[in-house]
C-alpha positions, -999 to +999 in steps of 0.1 A: +434-592+614+435-572+646+433-534+641+463-514+653+451-488+678+460-453+667+470-429+695+444-402+701+453-366+701+435-333+711+448-301+694+443-268+713+453-233+697+454-256+666+457-228+642+457-240+605+469-274+616+505-277+611+510-297+644+480-317+636+492-326+603+525-338+615+509-360+640+483-372+615+511-382+591+527-401+620+496-421+625+478-404+652+439-397+653+432-360+660+398-364+677+392-327+685+407-295+677+398-257+685+412-223+680+398-187+683+410-177+648+379-180+625+399-181+593+425-205+606+396-229+617+381-227+582+415-239+570+416-266+595+382-279+587+391-281+549+420-302+556+409-324+586+371-332+577+374-363+600+382-342+630+357-325+653+368-290+650+353-256+662+361-220+663+358-214+701+373-193+729+392-219+752+377-200+783+343-214+772+352-250+768+339-274+793+366-302+791+347-326+812+318-323+788+342-325+759+354-359+771+318-370+774+311-360+740+340-379+726+330-409+747+364-408+765+375-409+802+402-389+819+436-404+810+424-420+779+437-391+754+472-400+746+486-365+738+474-329+740+491-309+714+495-271+708+504-244+732+490-210+743+505-178+728+529-161+752+514-128+763+547-112+771+536-087+798+524-109+826+525-100+863+553-117+882+552-130+917+523-143+937+497-127+915+508-144+883+479-167+882+455-140+891+464-118+863+437-119+836+464-116+809+476-151+819+442-167+810+453-187+781+481-204+800+456-208+829+430-224+806+457-247+790+467-260+826+429-264+833+427-286+801+456-308+812+442-311+848+409-323+835+417-342+804+447-358+821+465-368+788+494-393+790+516-368+771+515-332+762+536-312+736+537-274+738+553-253+712+561-215+716+583-188+703+616-184+719+606-151+735+587-173+759+621-180+778+627-144+786+591-132+788+584-114+819+620-120+832+616-158+829+585-159+852+561-169+823+583-201+815+588-208+852+552-207+862+543-230+832+568-256+840+559-254+877+523-260+870+529-290+846+552-305+874+526-300+899+500-319+878+523-350+879+542-346+845+579-354+840+587-325+818+616-315+795+621-281+778+643-274+750+650-245+724+647-265+691+663-255+658+640-266+630+668-268+603+683-295+623+653-317+618+650-316+579+630-283+577+643-260+551+641-230+574+661-214+603+632-213+628+639-215+666+611-226+688+607-237+725+592-271+729+580-283+762+570-321+764+557-339+795+542-373+803+523-386+833+537-423+828+570-419+848+592-420+816+624-403+815+628-392+779+651-373+756+642-353+727+646-369+692+682-365+680+687-339+651+695-353+617+717-324+607+735-303+632+741-266+624+759-238+640+749-202+635+750-195+598+772-225+591+752-254+576+763-288+567+760-302+531+732-325+544+711-296+553+677-292+534+678-259+517+653-235+500+664-252+466+650-285+480+617-269+491+610-250+458+620-277+434+594-287+408+571-257+413+560-241+381+564-203+374+538-184+394+510-165+378+501-129+382+467-137+400+456-165+422+447-192+397+452-230+400+482-242+381+486-276+368+523-289+369+540-320+356+574-328+372+594-359+380+599-359+418+610-394+421+645-386+432+637-352+450+631-341+485+601-321+474+581-352+464+568-352+499+552-319+492+537-327+458+500-326+455+482-358+444+461-341+417+492-322+403+475-289+409+489-260+431+471-230+445+482-197+461+513-196+438+511-161+423+532-130+424+515-096+419+531-069+395+558-051+414+559-013+414+589+004+396+608+015+428+603-019+445+614-037+415+645-015+413+653-024+450+646-060+443+667-063+412+698-048+429+697-072+458+724-102+455+718-135+475+722-127+513+719-089+509+692-069+527+680-033+525+710-020+541+732-029+511+711-008+487+720+028+479+706+052+505+679+067+481+664+032+476+661+024+513+625+027+526+619+053+552+606+028+576+639+008+574+659+039+584+638+043+615+640+007+625+677+005+618+683+032+644+664+014+672+679-007+698+662-037+716+669-043+752+680-078+759+652-100+771+624-081+754+597-106+744+596-115+706+562-100+701+575-065+713+608-066+692+591-054+660+612-075+637+648-074+625+656-040+607+664-056+574+633-049+553+638-066+519+662-096+519+671-119+491+675-155+501+703-177+494+693-208+474+718-232+490+709-224+527+678-229+549+653-201+545+649-173+571+620-178+595+588-176+577+565-149+592+534-130+581+557-105+564+575-131+542+555-126+511+565-088+514+601-090+524+616-124+514+629-121+478+632-153+457+669-163+456+669-162+417+638-142+404+631-106+409+600-112+430+590-119+466+581-155+476+546-167+469+522-179+496+527-215+484+564-211+484+563-202+521+540-232+527+565-252+512+593-240+533+571-246+563+566-282+549+531-280+542+523-301+510+508-286+478+472-301+484+471-284+518+444-257+513+444-224+531+412-202+535+407-165+541+424-135+526+460-135+514+470-119+548+451-145+567+469-173+547+504-161+552+497-154+588+483-190+593+515-204+575+538-182+596+522-191+630+522-228+622+545-256+635+562-270+605+544-303+600+576-320+593+590-310+626+558-321+644+559-355+627+595-361+639+583-355+674+552-374+671+570-405+658+595-403+687+568-400+712+549-430+697+581-450+700+584-442+737+549-454+743+516-447+759+519-475+787+528-468+825+515-457+857+494-427+855+509-404+881+486-385+907+517-373+925+540-344+918+559-346+886+595-337+879+615-313+857+639-337+839+660-310+822+661-280+800+682-265+772+678-227+767+703-223+740+729-240+718+753-209+723+783-213+746+772-183+768+739-171+781+725-135+779+716-120+811+681-126+804+686-162+799+709-165+831+679-154+851+656-180+834+682-206+840+683-198+877+645-198+879+642-233+863+672-246+882+652-241+913+626-264+900+649-291+891+658-318+918+694-328+923+688-365+918+663-381+893+652-416+905+627-443+901+620-433+864+621-457+834+649-447+810+642-446+773+671-428+758+672-445+724+637-444+711+647-426+678 
């Protein structure tokens, strides 16, 4: 029998491997991965032993040499996945690419220029859209177009793709094959805090997990997952790790015990409100402030609702997200499940390292959805050496745009041609 060729992918800024896992589950071969975070790459190597992975500064990577080591030529990599963190304070105008604070994006563009992958998928926080008054995303898209890519940008809502979590992210996808494409269609539409009955919720994500321990010991569990959504998360050896809940101090336990589903620190009596909450509650964030400078929503503790998708998992989730039914915060493993990591995915490093890796990751299930979609669109076509095109962009689902997003819309509109022509149309790949 003739072997089916698996699409080849390179993952930059790979983190713990959320995006890589989704693409691997979709049948891709991850031939190389790198990240500057040592503990994240230790996690990556544990879960992707077949991939050549290294902890390395992207500034030091010789991509031409890398292709030689992989025995590949320019244009033979099917997709480059992962995206550079948005710095949020870049210089605008003609000095944008000279500013050393933009070096991660500059190196990402260099990788695209040398590797020439047929496709790329770049994921980032929604603050990318307004960072530096929209200049960061404009310069990113302009660089991709100048390299010959047909580009589409959208703000994606993870809960609409089967992820049990309200997580908004910006995804930019491009190809050098002249393919005019759309993003995969959501499986469940949502609007604000209104969710359809078909939405995947926290209850789905946590189903079947045993009671957590007080310390970080392996737990063997035995549960029938045959009819549950969570069967895709269950480990093959019936063992779960990182599922523990430390003893809670008296005043913290009192706070947690008083919270009802959906309530936050502001719903507690004033004497139970943490001093840092009062300080954060009084501050105001200017419209357009990048995500990394916002400092988080002033809610402190919050009890989750069992019948809704979870709030966005961040590095603070195991301190601030209270279990929907039990008087404790979420465990590391519960956060991993909400991010759609299976139970046999092992995390390395301190507890702080682990939750940060989980919070920074692309949900594997979301990545798999896009990986399958791109695979259906295909990897055949003319490898463009000419200027590409901005196909379209979607900055929000809301009816109106904030002043910051209005500026970004104007900047991106300047890059978009009035007429799209001589492109192959693949609108129904999903």
